[in-house]
N, C-alpha and C positions, 0 to 999 in steps of 0.2 A: 502687469502687477503679478507678483509671485503668489503661489499658493501658501496660505497661512493656516496654522492650527489644524493639521491633519489629525484624524482619529488615531489614537495610539492603541495598537493591538499587541498583546503579548502572547505568543505561542508558548505552551508549557508542555514538556514531556519529562519522562524520567531521566533520559540521557540523550546524548547525541551519538550513541552507538548505532551501527547499521541495523535497521529493522523496518518492517513495513509501515508501522504507525509513525515512526520517526521520519521516514522518507516522505510520507504524505505531508507531515507538518512542515518540513523544509520546503517542499515544492509549493505549498500554499503561501508561505511567507514570501518566497522569492517572486511569486506571481501576483501578489496584491497590488492593486492600483496605487501607485505612489502619489498620485494627485489627491487621493482621498485618505490614504492610510499610511501611518508611520509604524512599521512592524519592528518588533524586537523578539528575542528568543530566550527562554529560560529552560535549562536542564536542571531539574531539582536534585538529582543525585550526582551525575558525573558527566564529564565531557566525552567526546568521541570523534571519530573521523568525519562524521557528517557536518561538523562545524565548517570544514573546508568547502562544503557545497553551498553554504549560505552566501548571499551577495554581500559585498563589502559594507553596504549601508545598514546592515542588520546588527544591532548591538546584542551581544550574547552575555548572559550571566549564568554562573554555575553556583547553586546555593548549597550543595553538599548535604542534603537531608539524609538521615539514616533509616527512617521508618515513617509510616503514615502519621503516627503520633509523636513525631519529633517536634516538640514545642519550640525549641531553639531554631530549628529549620523553618518553622512557620513564621516566627518573628522576623527572621532574616528575609524570607520571601515577601512577607507583607510590607516590610520597610522598603524593599526595592520597588514594589508595585506603587506604593504611595509616593515615594520620592521621585519616581519617573512619571507620575500622573497618568497611569495607564487607564484607558477608557474601557477596555474589554479584554477578558481573559479567555483564551481558546485552548482548552486542555485536550491532550491526546493520551489515551490509556486510562484504564479504570483506577489504578493505584494513584495516578496523578490527579484524576478527578476527585477522588476521596480526600486527598491532601488539601486541595484548594477548597473543597466544600467544607472541610473542618475549619479552615481559616475563616470562612464566612460565618459559620455557626458560632465560633468563638468571638466574633465581633472584631477580628483583626482586619477584615476587609469588607467592603460592600460593593466592590467592583462587579458589574455584570459578568456572568460566567456561562460560556458556551462549551459543552462537552462533545467531543468527536469520538464516537465509539467504533473501534476497529475489532472488537472481540470476535475471534475466529472459532470458538469452541461451543457455540450456541447449540449445536446438535448433541453435545454431551451434557451441557449444563444450562438449562433454561430457568433455573430458580433465580429468584430475586430475594436475597436475604433481607432481614429487617434493616441491617446497616446500609446495604446497597439502596434500598427503597428510600431510606431517610436521606442519604447523601444526594440522590437524584431529585427527590421532591423538594428539599429545602435548600440545597446548596448549588443547584444548577438552574439556570434561567432558560436555556434552550438546548435541545439534544439533536445532534447530527449522527445518523447511523449510515454506515457505508453499505449496508445491505437492508433490503426491505423487511427481512425477517427480524433484524435488530430493531427496526422502527416499530414493528408489530409487538415485539417483546416489551419495548419501553411503554407502549400504550396499555397493553393488557396485563402484563406481569408486574410492572412497576406502578402503573396507574397515572402516567403523565398525561396531561391534557393534549389532545391532538394538535392544537395550534403551537405547542412547544416542541413537537417532534418533526424532524425534516430528514428526508433521504438525501444523501450526498455521495453519489458514486465517486469512486476514486478517479483521478486523472493521471496524465503522464506528461512530463516535460519533454516535448518532442525535440527540442533543440539539442538535447543531450545525445540524440541518436543520429544527428546530421553530421556528415563528413567524418564518420568513424572509419578508421583504417582496419579492414578485416584481418583476422588471423587465419592463416591457412590451416584449417583443422586436420586435414588429411596428413599434412607434413608434421604438424605439431604432435599428433597423437598416433602416428604410424598407421594411418587408415588408407593408404594408397589403394585405389581401385574400388573403394566403397562408394556406391552410387548415391546414397542419401545419408547424411550425417545430421542427427537431431541433437539439440542441446536441451538438457533438463536443468533449469536453474532452481535448485531446492536443497537446503541443508538436509543432511540425513537425519530426519525425524520421522516418527511413526505417522504423523499427520500427512506427510508428503508421500507416503506409500510407495517407495521404490520397489518393494516386492511385486506389486502388480505390474510394473514395467518389465521386470525380469521374467515373470510368468508369461506376459504377453509375447516377449521375444521367443520364449520356448514354444508358444502356440503357433508361431509362424512356420510354414513349411520351410525346410532347410534351404531351398533355392532362393526364397525371399529373404530369409534371415541373413544370408551371406551378403545381401545387397544393402544392408542397413547397419548403422552403428549409433550408439547413444553415448554422448559425453555428458557426464553429470558434473555440474558446477555448484559447489557449496561445501560447507564444513562437514567433515566426517566425524566430528567430536561433539556435535550438539546434544546428542543423547548417548551416554556411555554404552558401548557394546552394540548399538543398533547397526552401525556400518558393518561391523564384523559379522553379525548375523545375516545381514543382507548379502554380503559377499560369499558367505558360506552357501546361501541359497542359490546364488547365481552359479557358483561352481557346481553344485549338485545338479542344477538344471542344464548345465553345459552351454551357458550363454556368455561366459566371460570374454570370449573373443569379440563380442559385439559391444562391449562396455569399456569405456575409458573414464577414469575417475580424476577429474582435474583439481578437485578440492576447492577451497576458497580462493578466488582470483580477483585481483584488482583490475584486470582487463576484461571483465565480463562482457562489456558492450562490444569489444573487439571480437570476442568469441561468438557472440550473437551475430555479428555482421558477417562472419565467415561460415555460418551454418546454413543448412537447407531447410530447417524447420525447427519449431519449438515443441517441447513435450512437458507435460505435468500430469501427475496421477493422484493429486490430493484427495483425501477422503472427504474433506469439507473445508471450505474457505468462505470468507466474506468478500473477497475481491475476485480473483487473486491479482495482485499488481503485476506479477510476471507476465500474465497474458497481455496486458497493455504494452509491456516491453517487447514481447514478440511482435505485436502489431506495429509498434513504432519502428522496429527493426526490419519491417517488411517480410516477416517470416510467416508462412502458413503454420498451423499448429494442430497438435493432438493434445487436448486438455480435457480432463474430466469435468463434467457439468456440475459444478459445486457452488458457485457464488454469483454475486450480482453482475459481474462482468460477463461471465459465460451465459447467464440468462439473457443478457442484452444482445448477445451476438450469435447465439447458437443456431439460429435459422438463416444466417448469412453465409455466403459462399467464401468464407475466409479461413476455415479450419474445420476440425472434427471434434465433437464433444461427447465422447463415450461416457457411459454411466460410471461412477466411482466403483472401485473394488471389483471390476469385471475385466479380467485379463483377456477373455475371448473377444469382447467388444473392442477393447483397446488394440488387440492384435489386428482386428479387421480394419480399424481406423488407420493404423500404421501401414497396412498393406494398400489401402485405398490411396493414401498420400504417396506411397512409393510408385504406384501404377499410374499416377497422374502424368508423370514425365516432368522434365526440368522446366519446360516453358510454362505449363499450367501451374506448377508450384510457384514459379516467380509471379505469375499473374495473380494467383491467390494471395500471395504476400503483399502485392501492391494494393489489392482491394482492402486488405486489412489495414494497411497504412492510411488509406483514404478514410476508413471508418474511424481510426484513431484521431485523425485531424478534424473530422466533422462532429464527433461525439465526445471524445475523451481528452481533447487538448486541455492541458492544465489551466490555461488562461480562461477557457470557457467554463470549466468547473469552478474556478475561483470566483468568477463573476457571480455565479449562483450563490456561493457561500457569502460573498459580500452583501447580497440581498438579505440573507439571514442576519448578518451583522447589523445592517441598517434597521431592519424590523425590530431586532432585540433592543437596540439602543433607543429607538424612538418610543417603544412601549415602556421601557424601564425608566427613562428619564425625560420623556417628552421630546427630546432631541439629543443628539450626541453633544457631550460637553465641549468638544473641540471640533465641531463640524467643519469640514474643509470649506474655505471661502474662495470663490472664483474671482476672476479679474474684475467682474462687475460688482463684486461685493455680495452676490447671492450664493446660497449653497447650491451644489451641483444637483441636477435633476435626478430623480430616482431612476435606477437601472431597471 
């Protein structure tokens, strides 16, 4: 007997443009247990290239809202939710959360609402405005934070009850990294003879702190510096003028020979597959997701100790986690990775891949999120309105 009446979950983001929160939303939707859940996806503002990453069975709608207080957009969104008999809304991003919370407060919807918080600037802004507190307290039924600091903020600064707050570390879809054909980075970027080529996947933005990488290269003794190169992958126009200032600094420091700027690339996974290690110098992150991508690509890494992922793996022999904004410590980590030799670097990368499989596999992470779904639906309505029915006619056992 086939499965009947699966729980209908709608993932909601601002857009389907490439971004960390959007990537997480897509990966969760793709990995939901289809025996229990029927997922769909709504981008409330605009479409984007991540639509192509969604599985074929995921219905997508774009509602085209123009602002949080877009009443016509709220009406269109609420009508779609009601007409599709959605059981649960899973929002990503604070603007999207506020939009859905307003729909609830205006009486347009009463659908249970889970908010997934990816906010990465908590180190700069810990305040909870009256509007933020109101939206979270009255328009959100469960809170998922990708970082333990976010969960603490939700409890202490917003005042959410502890039983409504859950930690949900980010995961990685490991299948995307299997059977990837590597790019020969030495040939692609004229690095013949360079012993170690590191890739740094990060748009040129102040948060990503490329200057610390360039200063770290300058800290290396010249004999070590000549053995290493850094390929930066990501947009050079994310913050106007920032790339130009970074390159002027690299020129002044005399390290431009060690740097290649790949820009935004559609073949980023192939570039990772061809690298000897991963690099990131962020000032602060709640993930960061790219560390999981390095691990999934079997790359050892030098990544600043900034977020939930690095806190989880910093004591494991899979990479180096220097303090943020410390070029001397980053240079020491680069030198240590260089001096390991190729065999130990590959062994370190394999250990990282094993950790990704054991801890961060997206399917494992999604099963934990499904537990939160189940808890929310049973507490809100006594039981899901359309609980999955098994071949015996009984609902599936709790996970």
